[in-house]
C-alpha positions as a LaTeX table, in Angstrom:
\begin{tabular}{lrrr}
\hline
Residue & $x$ (\AA) & $y$ (\AA) & $z$ (\AA) \\
\hline
Unk1 & $-10.27$ & $-82.27$ & $-178.78$ \\
Unk2 & $-7.97$ & $-85.18$ & $-179.44$ \\
Unk3 & $-8.41$ & $-88.88$ & $-178.92$ \\
Unk4 & $-6.02$ & $-91.15$ & $-177.08$ \\
Unk5 & $-4.91$ & $-93.58$ & $-179.84$ \\
Unk6 & $-2.14$ & $-95.30$ & $-178.01$ \\
Unk7 & $-3.80$ & $-98.68$ & $-178.58$ \\
Unk8 & $-3.32$ & $-98.24$ & $-182.33$ \\
Unk9 & 0.37 & $-98.61$ & $-181.85$ \\
Unk10 & $-0.19$ & $-102.24$ & $-180.89$ \\
Unk11 & $-2.04$ & $-103.19$ & $-184.09$ \\
Unk12 & 1.00 & $-103.81$ & $-186.36$ \\
Unk13 & 2.62 & $-106.13$ & $-183.81$ \\
Unk14 & $-0.73$ & $-107.93$ & $-183.24$ \\
Unk15 & $-1.08$ & $-108.40$ & $-187.05$ \\
Unk16 & 2.29 & $-110.22$ & $-187.12$ \\
Unk17 & 1.32 & $-112.36$ & $-184.09$ \\
Unk18 & $-1.88$ & $-113.37$ & $-185.86$ \\
Unk19 & 0.12 & $-115.30$ & $-188.38$ \\
Unk20 & 0.36 & $-117.93$ & $-185.60$ \\
Unk21 & $-2.22$ & $-120.74$ & $-185.90$ \\
Unk22 & $-3.22$ & $-120.54$ & $-182.20$ \\
Unk23 & $-4.50$ & $-116.98$ & $-182.86$ \\
Unk24 & $-5.76$ & $-117.06$ & $-186.40$ \\
Unk25 & $-7.61$ & $-120.38$ & $-185.75$ \\
Unk26 & $-10.46$ & $-118.26$ & $-184.30$ \\
Unk27 & $-11.13$ & $-116.90$ & $-187.84$ \\
Unk28 & $-9.60$ & $-119.48$ & $-190.15$ \\
Unk29 & $-10.30$ & $-122.69$ & $-188.25$ \\
Unk30 & $-7.76$ & $-125.31$ & $-187.21$ \\
Unk31 & $-6.91$ & $-126.69$ & $-190.60$ \\
Unk32 & $-6.99$ & $-123.40$ & $-192.61$ \\
Unk33 & $-7.72$ & $-125.23$ & $-195.84$ \\
Unk34 & $-8.26$ & $-121.97$ & $-197.75$ \\
Unk35 & $-4.67$ & $-120.79$ & $-196.88$ \\
Unk36 & $-5.82$ & $-117.66$ & $-195.05$ \\
Unk37 & $-2.70$ & $-117.48$ & $-193.00$ \\
Unk38 & $-0.58$ & $-117.43$ & $-196.07$ \\
Unk39 & $-2.68$ & $-114.63$ & $-197.55$ \\
Unk40 & $-2.20$ & $-112.75$ & $-194.36$ \\
Unk41 & 1.50 & $-113.10$ & $-194.63$ \\
Unk42 & 1.49 & $-111.88$ & $-198.20$ \\
Unk43 & $-0.57$ & $-108.83$ & $-197.12$ \\
Unk44 & 1.84 & $-108.02$ & $-194.29$ \\
Unk45 & 4.74 & $-108.17$ & $-196.69$ \\
Unk46 & 3.00 & $-105.65$ & $-198.93$ \\
Unk47 & 2.09 & $-103.40$ & $-196.01$ \\
Unk48 & 5.61 & $-103.70$ & $-194.68$ \\
Unk49 & 7.07 & $-102.43$ & $-197.97$ \\
Unk50 & 4.66 & $-99.55$ & $-197.89$ \\
Unk51 & 5.65 & $-98.67$ & $-194.33$ \\
Unk52 & 9.37 & $-98.80$ & $-195.21$ \\
Unk53 & 8.88 & $-96.49$ & $-198.20$ \\
Unk54 & 6.72 & $-94.12$ & $-196.24$ \\
Unk55 & 8.95 & $-93.86$ & $-193.16$ \\
Unk56 & 12.26 & $-94.50$ & $-195.02$ \\
Unk57 & 13.85 & $-91.42$ & $-193.53$ \\
Unk58 & 13.50 & $-92.90$ & $-190.03$ \\
Unk59 & 15.65 & $-95.95$ & $-190.97$ \\
Unk60 & 19.14 & $-95.84$ & $-189.50$ \\
Unk61 & 22.03 & $-96.32$ & $-192.02$ \\
Unk62 & 22.69 & $-99.98$ & $-191.21$ \\
Unk63 & 19.00 & $-100.80$ & $-191.50$ \\
Unk64 & 18.87 & $-99.17$ & $-194.94$ \\
Unk65 & 21.83 & $-101.13$ & $-196.13$ \\
Unk66 & 20.36 & $-104.37$ & $-194.74$ \\
Unk67 & 17.00 & $-103.55$ & $-196.38$ \\
Unk68 & 18.56 & $-102.98$ & $-199.79$ \\
Unk69 & 20.72 & $-106.12$ & $-199.52$ \\
Unk70 & 17.53 & $-108.21$ & $-198.88$ \\
Unk71 & 15.60 & $-106.49$ & $-201.79$ \\
Unk72 & 18.67 & $-106.88$ & $-204.07$ \\
Unk73 & 18.90 & $-110.51$ & $-203.18$ \\
Unk74 & 15.22 & $-111.01$ & $-204.00$ \\
Unk75 & 15.68 & $-109.23$ & $-207.39$ \\
Unk76 & 18.74 & $-111.28$ & $-208.25$ \\
Unk77 & 16.85 & $-114.43$ & $-207.43$ \\
Unk78 & 14.01 & $-113.30$ & $-209.70$ \\
Unk79 & 16.40 & $-112.69$ & $-212.56$ \\
Unk80 & 17.87 & $-116.17$ & $-212.00$ \\
Unk81 & 14.39 & $-117.63$ & $-212.06$ \\
Unk82 & 13.59 & $-115.94$ & $-215.30$ \\
Unk83 & 16.87 & $-116.81$ & $-216.95$ \\
Unk84 & 16.51 & $-120.59$ & $-216.22$ \\
Unk85 & 12.76 & $-121.20$ & $-216.00$ \\
Unk86 & 11.21 & $-118.22$ & $-217.95$ \\
Unk87 & 9.23 & $-117.32$ & $-214.88$ \\
Unk88 & 9.98 & $-114.36$ & $-212.54$ \\
Unk89 & 8.97 & $-116.35$ & $-209.47$ \\
Unk90 & 9.25 & $-120.02$ & $-210.31$ \\
Unk91 & 9.21 & $-121.43$ & $-206.75$ \\
Unk92 & 7.69 & $-119.02$ & $-204.21$ \\
Unk93 & 8.84 & $-121.29$ & $-201.40$ \\
Unk94 & 12.42 & $-120.28$ & $-202.13$ \\
Unk95 & 11.59 & $-116.57$ & $-202.46$ \\
Unk96 & 9.81 & $-116.63$ & $-199.10$ \\
Unk97 & 13.10 & $-117.22$ & $-197.37$ \\
Unk98 & 13.94 & $-113.59$ & $-198.33$ \\
Unk99 & 10.51 & $-111.92$ & $-198.39$ \\
Unk100 & 9.72 & $-113.09$ & $-194.81$ \\
Unk101 & 12.38 & $-110.61$ & $-193.66$ \\
Unk102 & 10.44 & $-107.62$ & $-195.01$ \\
Unk103 & 7.92 & $-107.37$ & $-192.00$ \\
Unk104 & 10.96 & $-106.89$ & $-189.82$ \\
Unk105 & 11.73 & $-103.69$ & $-191.72$ \\
Unk106 & 8.09 & $-102.71$ & $-191.73$ \\
Unk107 & 7.70 & $-102.86$ & $-188.00$ \\
Unk108 & 11.12 & $-101.25$ & $-187.49$ \\
Unk109 & 10.11 & $-98.26$ & $-189.64$ \\
Unk110 & 6.71 & $-97.96$ & $-187.99$ \\
Unk111 & 8.02 & $-97.97$ & $-184.42$ \\
Unk112 & 10.83 & $-95.63$ & $-185.32$ \\
Unk113 & 8.11 & $-93.16$ & $-186.47$ \\
Unk114 & 5.68 & $-93.87$ & $-183.64$ \\
Unk115 & 6.11 & $-94.76$ & $-179.92$ \\
Unk116 & 6.43 & $-98.39$ & $-179.01$ \\
Unk117 & 3.26 & $-100.26$ & $-178.12$ \\
Unk118 & 2.07 & $-100.80$ & $-174.49$ \\
Unk119 & 3.33 & $-104.23$ & $-173.42$ \\
Unk120 & 0.71 & $-104.25$ & $-170.74$ \\
Unk121 & $-1.89$ & $-104.05$ & $-173.44$ \\
Unk122 & $-0.06$ & $-106.75$ & $-175.40$ \\
Unk123 & $-0.16$ & $-109.25$ & $-172.54$ \\
Unk124 & $-3.78$ & $-108.28$ & $-171.81$ \\
Unk125 & $-4.71$ & $-109.35$ & $-175.39$ \\
Unk126 & $-2.25$ & $-112.16$ & $-176.00$ \\
Unk127 & $-2.57$ & $-114.24$ & $-172.84$ \\
Unk128 & $-6.39$ & $-114.48$ & $-172.84$ \\
Unk129 & $-6.38$ & $-115.41$ & $-176.59$ \\
Unk130 & $-3.82$ & $-118.17$ & $-176.11$ \\
Unk131 & $-5.79$ & $-119.57$ & $-173.13$ \\
Unk132 & $-9.08$ & $-119.47$ & $-175.11$ \\
Unk133 & $-7.32$ & $-121.08$ & $-178.04$ \\
Unk134 & $-6.18$ & $-123.90$ & $-175.74$ \\
Unk135 & $-9.51$ & $-124.43$ & $-173.99$ \\
Unk136 & $-11.80$ & $-123.93$ & $-177.06$ \\
Unk137 & $-9.91$ & $-124.86$ & $-180.15$ \\
Unk138 & $-7.24$ & $-127.30$ & $-178.88$ \\
Unk139 & $-8.85$ & $-128.77$ & $-175.68$ \\
Unk140 & $-7.25$ & $-132.14$ & $-176.34$ \\
Unk141 & $-3.87$ & $-130.61$ & $-175.65$ \\
Unk142 & $-4.77$ & $-130.17$ & $-171.99$ \\
Unk143 & $-5.80$ & $-133.82$ & $-171.28$ \\
Unk144 & $-3.58$ & $-136.16$ & $-169.27$ \\
Unk145 & $-3.84$ & $-138.86$ & $-172.00$ \\
Unk146 & $-2.41$ & $-136.37$ & $-174.56$ \\
Unk147 & 0.38 & $-135.56$ & $-172.13$ \\
Unk148 & 1.30 & $-139.28$ & $-171.73$ \\
Unk149 & 1.12 & $-140.06$ & $-175.45$ \\
Unk150 & 2.73 & $-136.78$ & $-176.59$ \\
Unk151 & $-0.27$ & $-135.68$ & $-178.61$ \\
Unk152 & 0.44 & $-131.98$ & $-178.18$ \\
Unk153 & $-2.21$ & $-130.44$ & $-180.48$ \\
Unk154 & $-0.85$ & $-126.97$ & $-179.66$ \\
Unk155 & 2.01 & $-126.30$ & $-182.07$ \\
Unk156 & 5.50 & $-125.46$ & $-180.92$ \\
Unk157 & 5.37 & $-121.91$ & $-182.30$ \\
Unk158 & 2.16 & $-121.33$ & $-180.37$ \\
Unk159 & 3.64 & $-122.69$ & $-177.12$ \\
Unk160 & 6.69 & $-120.53$ & $-177.76$ \\
Unk161 & 4.39 & $-117.40$ & $-177.62$ \\
Unk162 & 3.78 & $-118.13$ & $-173.98$ \\
Unk163 & 7.41 & $-117.43$ & $-173.20$ \\
Unk164 & 7.50 & $-113.59$ & $-173.78$ \\
Unk165 & 4.24 & $-113.34$ & $-171.80$ \\
Unk166 & 5.74 & $-115.30$ & $-168.94$ \\
Unk167 & 8.92 & $-113.20$ & $-168.86$ \\
Unk168 & 7.02 & $-109.88$ & $-168.96$ \\
Unk169 & 4.79 & $-110.98$ & $-166.14$ \\
Unk170 & 7.70 & $-112.19$ & $-164.09$ \\
Unk171 & 9.55 & $-108.93$ & $-164.38$ \\
Unk172 & 6.46 & $-106.84$ & $-163.60$ \\
Unk173 & 5.97 & $-108.97$ & $-160.46$ \\
Unk174 & 9.62 & $-108.44$ & $-159.49$ \\
Unk175 & 9.44 & $-104.71$ & $-159.85$ \\
Unk176 & 5.92 & $-103.96$ & $-158.75$ \\
Unk177 & 5.43 & $-106.96$ & $-156.39$ \\
Unk178 & 1.93 & $-107.49$ & $-157.81$ \\
Unk179 & 0.83 & $-111.13$ & $-157.19$ \\
Unk180 & $-1.47$ & $-111.04$ & $-160.18$ \\
Unk181 & 1.63 & $-110.85$ & $-162.45$ \\
Unk182 & 3.25 & $-113.67$ & $-160.36$ \\
Unk183 & 0.16 & $-115.89$ & $-160.86$ \\
Unk184 & 0.21 & $-115.16$ & $-164.60$ \\
Unk185 & 3.89 & $-116.17$ & $-164.80$ \\
Unk186 & 3.19 & $-119.43$ & $-162.94$ \\
Unk187 & 0.34 & $-120.20$ & $-165.23$ \\
Unk188 & 2.44 & $-119.67$ & $-168.37$ \\
Unk189 & 5.18 & $-121.80$ & $-166.86$ \\
Unk190 & 2.86 & $-124.72$ & $-166.09$ \\
Unk191 & 1.40 & $-124.59$ & $-169.65$ \\
Unk192 & 4.90 & $-124.49$ & $-171.16$ \\
Unk193 & 5.87 & $-127.63$ & $-169.18$ \\
Unk194 & 2.58 & $-129.47$ & $-169.79$ \\
Unk195 & 2.50 & $-128.75$ & $-173.54$ \\
Unk196 & 5.76 & $-130.74$ & $-173.61$ \\
Unk197 & 7.64 & $-129.08$ & $-176.48$ \\
Unk198 & 11.16 & $-129.74$ & $-175.38$ \\
Unk199 & 12.65 & $-127.05$ & $-177.46$ \\
Unk200 & 10.48 & $-124.47$ & $-175.66$ \\
Unk201 & 11.63 & $-126.02$ & $-172.35$ \\
Unk202 & 15.30 & $-125.33$ & $-173.25$ \\
Unk203 & 14.37 & $-121.81$ & $-174.51$ \\
Unk204 & 12.57 & $-121.13$ & $-171.29$ \\
Unk205 & 15.48 & $-122.21$ & $-169.13$ \\
Unk206 & 17.91 & $-120.06$ & $-171.16$ \\
Unk207 & 15.53 & $-117.08$ & $-171.11$ \\
Unk208 & 14.93 & $-117.23$ & $-167.31$ \\
Unk209 & 18.72 & $-117.34$ & $-166.62$ \\
Unk210 & 19.37 & $-114.41$ & $-168.80$ \\
Unk211 & 16.32 & $-112.48$ & $-167.57$ \\
Unk212 & 17.10 & $-112.92$ & $-163.93$ \\
Unk213 & 20.69 & $-111.77$ & $-164.50$ \\
Unk214 & 19.47 & $-108.65$ & $-166.38$ \\
Unk215 & 16.90 & $-107.95$ & $-163.62$ \\
Unk216 & 19.55 & $-108.36$ & $-160.85$ \\
Unk217 & 22.21 & $-106.19$ & $-162.64$ \\
Unk218 & 20.31 & $-103.61$ & $-164.66$ \\
Unk219 & 16.70 & $-103.11$ & $-163.56$ \\
Unk220 & 16.66 & $-100.49$ & $-160.84$ \\
Unk221 & 13.18 & $-101.24$ & $-159.58$ \\
Unk222 & 13.97 & $-104.85$ & $-158.69$ \\
Unk223 & 16.00 & $-104.34$ & $-155.46$ \\
Unk224 & 14.36 & $-107.19$ & $-153.61$ \\
Unk225 & 14.22 & $-109.60$ & $-156.57$ \\
Unk226 & 15.76 & $-112.48$ & $-154.60$ \\
Unk227 & 13.21 & $-112.46$ & $-151.85$ \\
Unk228 & 10.36 & $-111.94$ & $-154.28$ \\
Unk229 & 11.46 & $-114.91$ & $-156.34$ \\
Unk230 & 11.50 & $-117.01$ & $-153.14$ \\
Unk231 & 7.95 & $-115.84$ & $-152.29$ \\
Unk232 & 6.92 & $-116.70$ & $-155.83$ \\
Unk233 & 8.45 & $-120.15$ & $-155.58$ \\
Unk234 & 6.62 & $-120.72$ & $-152.28$ \\
Unk235 & 3.37 & $-119.54$ & $-153.77$ \\
Unk236 & 3.79 & $-121.94$ & $-156.67$ \\
Unk237 & 4.48 & $-124.79$ & $-154.37$ \\
Unk238 & 1.40 & $-124.03$ & $-152.23$ \\
Unk239 & $-0.82$ & $-123.69$ & $-155.27$ \\
Unk240 & 0.51 & $-126.95$ & $-156.61$ \\
Unk241 & $-0.36$ & $-128.80$ & $-153.42$ \\
Unk242 & $-3.81$ & $-127.28$ & $-152.99$ \\
Unk243 & $-4.88$ & $-127.43$ & $-156.61$ \\
Unk244 & $-4.29$ & $-131.15$ & $-157.07$ \\
Unk245 & $-1.11$ & $-130.79$ & $-159.15$ \\
Unk246 & 0.78 & $-132.78$ & $-156.62$ \\
Unk247 & $-1.65$ & $-135.67$ & $-157.13$ \\
Unk248 & $-0.96$ & $-135.51$ & $-160.87$ \\
Unk249 & 2.82 & $-135.49$ & $-160.29$ \\
Unk250 & 2.52 & $-138.43$ & $-157.97$ \\
Unk251 & 1.32 & $-140.45$ & $-160.93$ \\
Unk252 & 4.23 & $-142.72$ & $-161.84$ \\
Unk253 & 3.37 & $-142.49$ & $-165.54$ \\
Unk254 & 3.62 & $-138.72$ & $-165.40$ \\
Unk255 & 6.97 & $-138.77$ & $-163.68$ \\
Unk256 & 8.27 & $-141.40$ & $-166.12$ \\
Unk257 & 7.07 & $-139.26$ & $-169.01$ \\
Unk258 & 8.82 & $-136.12$ & $-167.64$ \\
Unk259 & 12.01 & $-138.10$ & $-167.03$ \\
Unk260 & 11.98 & $-139.50$ & $-170.48$ \\
Unk261 & 11.61 & $-135.96$ & $-171.95$ \\
Unk262 & 14.41 & $-134.60$ & $-169.82$ \\
Unk263 & 16.54 & $-137.56$ & $-170.93$ \\
Unk264 & 15.82 & $-136.79$ & $-174.55$ \\
Unk265 & 17.00 & $-133.23$ & $-174.00$ \\
Unk266 & 20.24 & $-134.50$ & $-172.40$ \\
Unk267 & 20.84 & $-136.83$ & $-175.39$ \\
Unk268 & 19.65 & $-134.73$ & $-178.42$ \\
Unk269 & 21.50 & $-136.67$ & $-181.07$ \\
Unk270 & 20.54 & $-140.21$ & $-180.04$ \\
Unk271 & 16.99 & $-139.99$ & $-178.62$ \\
Unk272 & 13.58 & $-138.44$ & $-179.42$ \\
Unk273 & 13.06 & $-136.11$ & $-182.32$ \\
Unk274 & 16.68 & $-134.98$ & $-182.00$ \\
Unk275 & 17.61 & $-138.26$ & $-183.78$ \\
Unk276 & 15.30 & $-137.25$ & $-186.65$ \\
Unk277 & 16.93 & $-133.84$ & $-186.97$ \\
Unk278 & 20.47 & $-135.37$ & $-186.78$ \\
Unk279 & 19.66 & $-137.86$ & $-189.50$ \\
Unk280 & 18.18 & $-135.10$ & $-191.76$ \\
Unk281 & 21.33 & $-132.98$ & $-191.19$ \\
Unk282 & 23.61 & $-135.94$ & $-192.14$ \\
Unk283 & 21.49 & $-136.58$ & $-195.28$ \\
Unk284 & 21.70 & $-132.98$ & $-196.58$ \\
Unk285 & 25.13 & $-131.88$ & $-195.25$ \\
Unk286 & 26.98 & $-133.22$ & $-198.41$ \\
Unk287 & 24.88 & $-130.88$ & $-200.54$ \\
Unk288 & 25.56 & $-128.02$ & $-198.15$ \\
Unk289 & 29.30 & $-128.74$ & $-198.47$ \\
Unk290 & 28.98 & $-128.78$ & $-202.30$ \\
Unk291 & 27.67 & $-125.16$ & $-202.26$ \\
Unk292 & 28.60 & $-123.64$ & $-198.83$ \\
Unk293 & 28.64 & $-119.99$ & $-199.85$ \\
Unk294 & 25.29 & $-119.27$ & $-201.70$ \\
Unk295 & 23.52 & $-122.62$ & $-201.45$ \\
Unk296 & 21.25 & $-124.21$ & $-204.12$ \\
Unk297 & 18.58 & $-121.47$ & $-204.27$ \\
Unk298 & 15.98 & $-122.38$ & $-206.95$ \\
Unk299 & 17.80 & $-125.54$ & $-208.03$ \\
Unk300 & 17.52 & $-126.86$ & $-204.44$ \\
Unk301 & 13.69 & $-126.99$ & $-204.80$ \\
Unk302 & 14.07 & $-129.36$ & $-207.73$ \\
Unk303 & 16.64 & $-131.66$ & $-206.06$ \\
Unk304 & 14.97 & $-135.03$ & $-205.03$ \\
Unk305 & 14.25 & $-135.55$ & $-201.37$ \\
Unk306 & 17.43 & $-136.80$ & $-199.70$ \\
Unk307 & 15.78 & $-138.05$ & $-196.54$ \\
Unk308 & 14.32 & $-141.58$ & $-196.48$ \\
Unk309 & 12.20 & $-143.61$ & $-194.20$ \\
Unk310 & 14.32 & $-146.14$ & $-192.33$ \\
Unk311 & 11.70 & $-148.86$ & $-192.52$ \\
Unk312 & 10.22 & $-148.53$ & $-196.01$ \\
Unk313 & 13.18 & $-146.84$ & $-197.78$ \\
Unk314 & 10.80 & $-144.33$ & $-199.32$ \\
Unk315 & 11.33 & $-140.52$ & $-199.26$ \\
Unk316 & 9.88 & $-138.92$ & $-196.13$ \\
Unk317 & 8.19 & $-136.32$ & $-198.34$ \\
Unk318 & 7.21 & $-136.12$ & $-201.94$ \\
Unk319 & 9.51 & $-134.35$ & $-204.44$ \\
Unk320 & 8.67 & $-130.80$ & $-205.46$ \\
Unk321 & 7.03 & $-129.98$ & $-202.10$ \\
Unk322 & 10.14 & $-128.42$ & $-200.40$ \\
Unk323 & 12.51 & $-130.26$ & $-198.17$ \\
Unk324 & 10.82 & $-129.38$ & $-194.84$ \\
Unk325 & 13.90 & $-128.70$ & $-192.73$ \\
Unk326 & 13.52 & $-128.88$ & $-189.02$ \\
Unk327 & 16.25 & $-126.34$ & $-188.43$ \\
Unk328 & 16.45 & $-122.63$ & $-189.34$ \\
Unk329 & 20.27 & $-123.10$ & $-189.96$ \\
Unk330 & 20.01 & $-126.14$ & $-192.18$ \\
Unk331 & 17.17 & $-124.55$ & $-194.15$ \\
Unk332 & 19.27 & $-121.35$ & $-194.85$ \\
Unk333 & 22.47 & $-123.23$ & $-195.50$ \\
Unk334 & 20.74 & $-125.44$ & $-198.05$ \\
Unk335 & 18.94 & $-122.75$ & $-199.94$ \\
Unk336 & 21.26 & $-119.73$ & $-199.57$ \\
Unk337 & 24.48 & $-120.99$ & $-197.96$ \\
Unk338 & 26.48 & $-119.28$ & $-195.30$ \\
Unk339 & 25.59 & $-115.85$ & $-196.72$ \\
Unk340 & 21.92 & $-116.69$ & $-196.16$ \\
Unk341 & 22.52 & $-117.39$ & $-192.47$ \\
Unk342 & 24.57 & $-114.20$ & $-192.05$ \\
Unk343 & 21.93 & $-112.16$ & $-193.91$ \\
Unk344 & 19.43 & $-112.88$ & $-191.19$ \\
Unk345 & 21.62 & $-113.01$ & $-188.07$ \\
Unk346 & 24.46 & $-110.43$ & $-188.39$ \\
Unk347 & 22.48 & $-107.24$ & $-187.75$ \\
Unk348 & 20.26 & $-108.49$ & $-184.85$ \\
Unk349 & 23.16 & $-110.24$ & $-183.13$ \\
Unk350 & 25.42 & $-107.18$ & $-183.32$ \\
Unk351 & 22.75 & $-104.57$ & $-182.49$ \\
Unk352 & 20.89 & $-106.48$ & $-179.70$ \\
Unk353 & 24.06 & $-108.06$ & $-178.41$ \\
Unk354 & 25.68 & $-104.71$ & $-177.92$ \\
Unk355 & 22.63 & $-103.48$ & $-176.05$ \\
Unk356 & 22.50 & $-106.63$ & $-173.98$ \\
Unk357 & 26.09 & $-106.18$ & $-172.81$ \\
Unk358 & 25.74 & $-102.48$ & $-171.84$ \\
Unk359 & 25.62 & $-101.53$ & $-168.19$ \\
Unk360 & 22.95 & $-98.86$ & $-168.47$ \\
Unk361 & 19.70 & $-99.34$ & $-166.57$ \\
Unk362 & 16.95 & $-101.27$ & $-168.32$ \\
Unk363 & 13.11 & $-101.10$ & $-167.98$ \\
Unk364 & 11.88 & $-104.46$ & $-166.80$ \\
Unk365 & 9.91 & $-105.05$ & $-169.92$ \\
Unk366 & 13.00 & $-104.44$ & $-172.08$ \\
Unk367 & 14.95 & $-106.97$ & $-170.02$ \\
Unk368 & 12.23 & $-109.54$ & $-170.58$ \\
Unk369 & 12.15 & $-108.96$ & $-174.35$ \\
Unk370 & 15.98 & $-109.06$ & $-174.66$ \\
Unk371 & 15.99 & $-112.33$ & $-172.71$ \\
Unk372 & 13.39 & $-113.75$ & $-175.10$ \\
Unk373 & 15.43 & $-112.60$ & $-178.11$ \\
Unk374 & 18.44 & $-114.54$ & $-176.79$ \\
Unk375 & 16.44 & $-117.70$ & $-177.38$ \\
Unk376 & 15.90 & $-117.10$ & $-181.03$ \\
Unk377 & 19.12 & $-118.76$ & $-182.13$ \\
Unk378 & 18.38 & $-121.69$ & $-179.73$ \\
Unk379 & 14.90 & $-122.19$ & $-181.19$ \\
Unk380 & 16.42 & $-122.10$ & $-184.71$ \\
Unk381 & 18.44 & $-125.28$ & $-183.94$ \\
Unk382 & 15.21 & $-127.33$ & $-183.94$ \\
Unk383 & 12.73 & $-125.33$ & $-186.06$ \\
Unk384 & 12.60 & $-122.68$ & $-188.72$ \\
Unk385 & 11.65 & $-119.31$ & $-187.32$ \\
Unk386 & 7.92 & $-118.46$ & $-187.34$ \\
Unk387 & 6.87 & $-115.31$ & $-189.13$ \\
Unk388 & 6.05 & $-113.38$ & $-185.99$ \\
Unk389 & 9.67 & $-113.57$ & $-184.72$ \\
Unk390 & 10.78 & $-111.26$ & $-187.57$ \\
Unk391 & 8.16 & $-108.74$ & $-186.44$ \\
Unk392 & 9.39 & $-108.96$ & $-182.86$ \\
Unk393 & 12.92 & $-108.40$ & $-184.06$ \\
Unk394 & 11.93 & $-105.32$ & $-185.95$ \\
Unk395 & 10.21 & $-103.95$ & $-182.86$ \\
Unk396 & 13.21 & $-104.67$ & $-180.62$ \\
Unk397 & 15.67 & $-103.09$ & $-183.10$ \\
Unk398 & 13.46 & $-100.00$ & $-183.19$ \\
Unk399 & 13.23 & $-99.70$ & $-179.44$ \\
Unk400 & 16.97 & $-100.20$ & $-178.88$ \\
Unk401 & 17.79 & $-97.58$ & $-181.54$ \\
Unk402 & 16.02 & $-94.79$ & $-179.59$ \\
Unk403 & 16.30 & $-93.58$ & $-175.98$ \\
Unk404 & 14.73 & $-96.15$ & $-173.79$ \\
Unk405 & 11.23 & $-95.27$ & $-172.71$ \\
Unk406 & 9.52 & $-96.48$ & $-169.52$ \\
Unk407 & 7.74 & $-99.63$ & $-170.81$ \\
Unk408 & 6.55 & $-101.30$ & $-167.65$ \\
Unk409 & 3.00 & $-100.57$ & $-166.52$ \\
Unk410 & 2.99 & $-98.11$ & $-163.69$ \\
Unk411 & 0.93 & $-98.95$ & $-160.56$ \\
Unk412 & $-0.52$ & $-95.46$ & $-160.39$ \\
Unk413 & $-0.33$ & $-93.16$ & $-163.28$ \\
Unk414 & $-0.95$ & $-89.46$ & $-162.98$ \\
Unk415 & $-3.60$ & $-87.91$ & $-165.10$ \\
Unk416 & $-2.32$ & $-86.76$ & $-168.45$ \\
Unk417 & $-3.62$ & $-85.27$ & $-171.56$ \\
Unk418 & $-4.64$ & $-87.53$ & $-174.46$ \\
Unk419 & $-2.32$ & $-87.29$ & $-177.46$ \\
Unk420 & $-2.89$ & $-87.69$ & $-181.09$ \\
Unk421 & $-0.63$ & $-89.59$ & $-183.45$ \\
Unk422 & 0.87 & $-86.44$ & $-184.81$ \\
Unk423 & 1.84 & $-85.06$ & $-181.39$ \\
Unk424 & 4.66 & $-87.53$ & $-180.98$ \\
Unk425 & 8.13 & $-86.17$ & $-181.78$ \\
Unk426 & 9.80 & $-88.91$ & $-183.83$ \\
Unk427 & 13.40 & $-89.94$ & $-183.24$ \\
Unk428 & 15.87 & $-87.97$ & $-185.35$ \\
\hline
\end{tabular}
């Protein structure tokens, strides 16, 4: 007798997602004063190395090369640290720019060896947890006063997690015409708008455009996607009128706030937080120009803060605390130069971009995840990538390197025998 252990395949991905504060706050609290999330990340790095070594033979050639380049870079950085500071790891903050890539390889190796997780199970776990986190741990984020004063509470990386859930539910609705998926999509969309992270708004718009294009051109089960989208839009409008949302939108303060946020998006270099990022970029770009190829590495951590408060003239952050870049690109350019940016982006852009541009049919779940992945470079313009994005990239690279399975949840599944972990025939 064998047990159906399919749910176990989801655990590595969930472990990566639990590095997000919206999820780990249930165990670690809102403030996480003990640094439990950081310890979890260290544990995942160690487990990822173990997974890569255990399933190394399942890594494709380009992934092996990428892995050893990252490991070699970390070893070279350690030698540099010892040569100049007599410590193998003088500034862990700088090392983390390389080691945070290791979970990508760990999840890639695991999902090359075992089947991909059930994305239906993922949504069934992730969406309720995010909603509970909002209502129980961050209830102030849902108040109208917080909306009007931009007191978000819910972090941008947590709100960003709503986007893949929304895309998966949208595509399942378009293929299965199940209104529960449509309602889940509308709920995620309303929360994304209400939480007011403008970067997530832009990512959502980009993802929806790419996703609808993929569904229309490459998802065989979405033949009536246009009419179903129209029905979903009508349903959303009806729910908005009957639920009281129209009354909220009729509030002039709400409309003024939405208009101001949209205006900030249209003028990212002169308004809102975009001004802060542009000023930070101008302050640090001379240093980037000074070392454009390999960056400042460990020396960069010791450089004084280059960004000053316009009113007081004081540094925005204290020295020797890191430079707190609000851009993935500026962060990598400063610490590791252009090579640091290429180290992260080249393989995913080439591998996933090639898969994105193919004309072969796509499962609806895969279309949603590819559309979500397209937003990673967009998100990086405003923020550094959260840890869970590297895990999702590893999963996507593993899935696209094998024959595509049927990922979407079937409406009626025939009875089948339970399988054990060892009964799966791994990809060659």
